[in-house]
C-alpha positions as CSV (number, residue, x, y, z in Angstrom):
1,M,106.4,90.1,174.3
2,S,109.7,89.6,172.4
3,N,109.0,86.0,172.4
4,L,105.3,86.4,170.6
5,H,106.8,88.8,168.2
6,N,109.4,86.1,167.2
7,R,106.6,83.8,167.1
8,L,104.5,86.2,164.7
9,Q,108.0,86.6,162.6
10,S,108.0,82.7,162.4
11,A,104.1,82.7,161.2
12,I,105.4,84.9,158.6
13,S,108.2,82.9,157.3
14,S,105.8,79.9,157.4
15,A,103.2,81.6,155.4
16,D,105.8,82.7,152.8
17,S,106.7,79.1,152.1
18,I,103.0,78.3,151.4
19,I,101.9,81.7,149.7
20,L,104.9,82.2,147.2
21,G,106.3,85.4,146.4
22,K,103.3,87.5,148.6
23,N,105.1,88.7,151.6
24,R,103.7,92.0,151.2
25,Q,100.1,90.6,151.3
26,I,100.9,88.3,154.1
27,R,102.3,91.1,156.2
28,L,98.9,93.2,155.3
29,A,96.7,90.5,156.2
30,L,98.3,89.9,159.8
31,A,98.6,93.7,160.3
32,C,94.7,93.6,159.8
33,V,94.5,90.7,162.2
34,L,96.4,93.0,164.8
35,A,94.3,96.1,164.0
36,R,91.4,94.1,165.0
37,G,89.9,94.9,161.3
38,H,88.3,92.5,158.9
39,L,90.0,91.9,155.2
40,L,88.5,91.9,151.9
41,I,90.6,90.1,148.9
42,E,89.5,91.2,145.8
43,D,91.0,89.4,142.6
44,L,90.5,86.8,140.0
45,P,89.5,83.0,141.0
46,G,92.7,80.8,141.3
47,V,95.5,82.9,142.7
48,G,95.6,81.9,146.2
49,K,92.6,84.1,147.9
50,T,91.1,81.0,149.9
51,T,94.7,79.2,150.6
52,L,95.6,82.7,152.2
53,A,92.6,82.4,154.9
54,H,93.3,78.7,155.4
55,T,97.2,79.5,155.9
56,L,96.1,82.5,158.6
57,A,93.9,80.2,160.5
58,Q,96.4,77.6,160.6
59,L,99.2,79.6,161.8
60,L,97.9,81.6,164.1
61,G,95.6,78.5,165.8
62,L,92.1,80.0,165.2
63,Q,88.9,78.1,164.6
64,F,88.0,78.4,161.2
65,S,84.8,78.3,159.4
66,R,84.2,79.0,155.6
67,V,80.7,79.9,153.9
68,Q,80.6,79.9,150.1
69,F,78.4,82.7,149.2
70,T,76.1,82.0,146.6
71,S,72.7,83.6,145.1
72,D,70.3,81.6,146.8
73,L,72.4,82.0,150.4
74,L,69.8,83.0,153.1
75,P,71.1,85.1,156.3
76,A,70.0,82.4,158.3
77,D,72.5,80.1,156.5
78,I,75.3,82.4,158.3
79,I,74.1,83.7,161.5
80,G,72.0,80.6,162.3
81,T,68.6,79.7,163.2
82,S,66.1,78.3,165.8
83,I,64.5,74.9,165.5
84,Y,61.9,73.1,167.7
85,D,63.3,70.7,170.5
86,R,60.6,68.2,170.9
87,E,62.3,66.8,173.8
88,R,62.8,70.0,175.7
89,A,59.4,71.5,174.0
90,G,60.8,74.6,173.0
91,F,63.1,76.5,170.4
92,R,67.0,75.8,170.2
93,F,69.4,78.3,168.4
94,V,71.7,76.3,166.3
95,P,74.7,78.7,165.7
96,G,75.6,79.4,162.1
97,P,79.1,79.4,160.6
98,V,79.5,83.1,161.8
99,F,80.5,81.9,165.2
100,A,84.3,80.9,164.3
101,Q,87.0,82.8,165.3
102,L,88.1,83.2,161.6
103,V,85.3,83.1,159.0
104,L,85.9,83.1,155.3
105,A,83.3,84.5,153.3
106,D,84.2,83.0,150.0
107,E,83.0,84.9,146.6
108,I,80.9,87.4,149.0
109,N,79.9,89.4,145.9
110,R,77.9,86.4,144.4
111,A,75.1,86.6,147.3
112,T,72.3,89.1,147.3
113,P,73.0,92.6,149.2
114,K,70.3,91.3,152.0
115,T,72.6,88.6,152.3
116,Q,75.8,90.4,152.4
117,S,74.2,92.7,155.0
118,A,73.9,89.7,157.5
119,L,77.3,90.2,158.2
120,L,77.2,93.8,159.0
121,E,76.6,93.4,162.8
122,A,78.9,90.8,163.4
123,M,81.8,92.6,161.7
124,E,81.1,96.0,163.6
125,E,80.1,94.6,166.8
126,R,81.1,91.3,167.0
127,Q,77.7,90.1,168.0
128,V,74.9,88.7,166.1
129,T,71.0,89.3,166.8
130,A,68.5,86.4,166.1
131,D,65.1,86.1,167.4
132,G,65.4,89.0,169.4
133,E,68.6,87.8,171.7
134,T,72.2,89.0,171.0
135,R,74.8,86.7,171.0
136,R,78.6,87.5,171.1
137,L,80.9,85.7,168.9
138,P,84.2,84.4,169.8
139,E,87.3,86.4,170.5
140,P,89.4,86.9,168.6
141,F,86.7,87.4,165.7
142,F,88.1,88.0,162.1
143,V,86.5,88.1,158.5
144,I,88.3,87.6,155.5
145,A,86.4,87.9,152.3
146,T,87.0,87.2,148.9
147,Q,85.5,88.6,145.9
148,N,85.7,88.3,142.0
149,P,85.9,91.7,140.0
150,S,82.8,93.0,139.6
151,H,82.6,92.6,136.0
152,Q,82.3,89.1,135.9
153,I,78.9,87.4,135.5
154,G,76.7,86.7,138.5
155,T,78.2,89.2,140.8
156,F,76.5,91.9,142.9
157,A,78.5,95.3,143.9
158,L,79.3,95.3,147.8
159,P,77.2,98.2,149.3
160,E,79.4,101.3,150.5
161,S,78.1,100.2,154.3
162,Q,79.5,96.8,153.7
163,L,83.0,97.9,152.2
164,D,83.7,100.2,155.1
165,R,83.5,97.5,157.5
166,F,86.5,96.0,155.9
167,L,89.7,97.6,157.5
168,M,91.8,96.5,154.2
169,R,91.1,95.5,150.8
170,I,94.1,93.6,149.0
171,E,95.0,92.0,145.9
172,L,97.0,89.2,145.7
173,G,97.8,89.1,141.6
174,Y,99.7,86.6,139.4
175,P,103.2,85.1,141.0
176,D,106.2,86.3,139.3
177,R,108.4,83.6,137.5
178,D,110.5,82.4,140.0
179,A,107.6,82.3,142.4
180,E,105.3,80.3,139.9
181,R,108.4,78.1,139.1
182,A,108.8,77.4,142.8
183,L,105.1,76.9,143.0
184,L,105.0,74.5,140.1
185,S,108.0,72.3,141.5
186,G,106.4,72.1,144.8
187,G,103.1,70.6,144.5
188,N,99.9,71.3,146.2
189,P,100.3,74.3,148.6
190,R,97.3,72.7,150.5
191,E,99.2,69.8,151.3
192,R,102.4,71.5,152.4
193,L,99.7,73.5,154.8
194,A,98.5,70.5,156.5
195,S,102.0,69.7,157.5
196,I,103.2,73.0,159.2
197,A,102.3,73.5,162.9
198,P,100.8,76.6,164.2
199,A,103.2,79.3,165.3
200,L,100.9,81.0,167.7
201,D,97.5,80.3,169.2
202,A,94.1,81.7,169.5
203,S,95.1,83.2,173.1
204,D,98.3,85.0,171.7
205,I,96.2,87.4,169.8
206,A,94.7,89.5,172.2
207,P,98.0,90.6,173.8
208,L,99.5,91.2,170.4
209,Q,96.6,93.2,169.5
210,V,97.0,95.3,172.5
211,A,100.8,95.3,171.9
212,A,100.5,96.9,168.7
213,A,97.6,99.6,169.8
214,A,100.2,100.9,172.3
215,I,102.7,101.7,169.6
216,H,103.4,105.6,169.6
217,A,102.3,107.8,167.2
218,A,103.9,111.5,167.6
219,P,101.9,114.5,166.9
220,P,103.4,115.3,163.8
221,L,102.9,111.7,162.4
222,I,99.1,112.3,163.6
223,D,99.1,115.6,161.4
224,Y,100.5,113.6,158.5
225,V,97.5,111.2,159.0
226,Q,94.9,114.1,158.8
227,A,96.6,115.6,156.0
228,L,96.3,112.5,154.0
229,V,92.4,112.1,155.0
230,A,91.8,115.8,154.4
231,A,93.4,115.8,150.8
232,T,90.5,113.0,150.2
233,R,87.7,115.1,151.3
234,H,88.7,117.9,149.3
235,D,89.6,116.1,146.0
236,P,86.7,116.7,143.5
237,A,87.6,113.3,141.8
238,Y,85.9,111.5,144.7
239,A,82.4,111.5,145.6
240,H,83.2,111.7,148.9
241,G,86.6,111.5,151.4
242,L,87.5,109.1,154.1
243,S,85.2,109.2,157.2
244,P,86.5,109.6,160.8
245,R,86.3,105.9,160.7
246,A,88.8,105.5,158.3
247,A,91.2,107.6,159.7
248,L,91.2,105.9,162.8
249,A,91.6,102.8,160.6
250,L,94.7,103.8,158.8
251,L,96.5,104.8,162.1
252,A,95.7,101.6,163.6
253,A,97.0,99.5,160.4
254,A,100.3,101.6,160.6
255,R,100.4,100.8,164.1
256,A,100.2,97.3,163.3
257,W,102.7,97.2,160.5
258,A,105.1,99.1,162.8
259,F,104.7,96.4,165.1
260,I,105.5,93.6,162.6
261,D,108.5,95.6,161.6
262,G,109.7,95.5,165.6
263,R,109.5,99.3,166.0
264,N,108.3,101.1,168.8
265,A,107.0,104.3,166.8
266,V,105.1,104.7,163.7
267,L,107.0,106.4,160.9
268,P,105.4,108.1,157.7
269,E,106.8,104.9,155.9
270,D,104.3,103.0,157.8
271,V,101.4,104.9,156.9
272,Q,102.4,105.0,153.0
273,A,102.7,101.3,153.5
274,V,99.0,100.5,154.4
275,F,97.5,103.5,152.8
276,A,96.4,102.0,149.8
277,S,94.6,99.2,151.4
278,V,93.0,101.1,154.0
279,A,91.6,104.1,151.6
280,A,91.5,102.5,147.9
281,H,88.1,101.0,148.3
282,R,86.6,103.6,150.3
283,L,87.0,106.2,147.8
284,R,84.9,105.9,144.8
285,K,85.4,108.2,141.9
286,V,82.9,110.8,140.3
287,Q,83.8,110.1,136.7
288,G,83.1,106.1,136.0
289,G,82.2,105.1,139.7
290,G,85.2,103.0,140.3
291,H,87.3,103.0,143.3
292,A,90.8,104.7,143.5
293,G,93.6,103.1,142.0
294,P,97.3,102.6,142.5
295,D,98.0,105.8,140.5
296,D,95.5,107.4,142.4
297,I,96.8,106.3,145.6
298,A,100.3,107.3,144.6
299,A,99.4,110.9,143.5
300,L,97.6,111.5,146.9
301,I,100.8,110.4,149.0
302,Q,102.9,112.6,146.8
303,R,100.8,115.8,147.3
304,I,101.3,115.7,151.0
305,A,104.5,116.8,152.5
306,L,106.5,114.5,154.8
307,P,106.5,115.6,158.7
């Protein structure tokens, strides 16, 4: 396992050379993979959302497919469809782009809610049902969805049930001055990515996920997670608090974060490191209808005493 962990660190270093100045977001994305979750990246066009998805697929050795979400996209365009085969005198199922190990749902909120919901079964059950038959998706299976800010023209808000399927939501933001200078001097990141060899392969992901899930969480740490979750449920600022599924996601993400850092036990700092990414998109404010922001998450953390 030490060899696999070293190769995971190598993947992080290689990703840092492509997505400049975004080490935290890269680590969060990898923690999401190790926690067997799905990732939503929300930000303005042009800040590197799609490049991050390509980078992860390349470095982790995963089969990659991309779906460009548009207003006229249909569920069958994602899942697949049956066509009549004259030679066999019957219908044959043609798998859609969802049958890949890493699926990039690009600009997911430009599609209608009906099309967005086509991913629900795939993300939750890791299977799809078409023409009355259930088909398993490949392992590992990981969805990265990107979305533009909801105030932009031509976007549809993701329904709550869809948002809850994403273990994490992150933002990339603009690079700092030094990172942008290096980006401008270093050429196209996509060209650099093409020359980087994978640090892992698909068969390595399952052992890493098992190892991350085995990271010890002491009873006081579980108490801390429960206290954070309970605080969201009793806060009148939010329409509803974090669900039990969100609590499980928080603990799984914290375990993965600790594993990436090379620890064999979860610390409160690990929970705090992933809390905003796991919780913010699940907490809708009563006033204004928006989701919890960085200041809201910081206030929640400050209210709960450390174990």
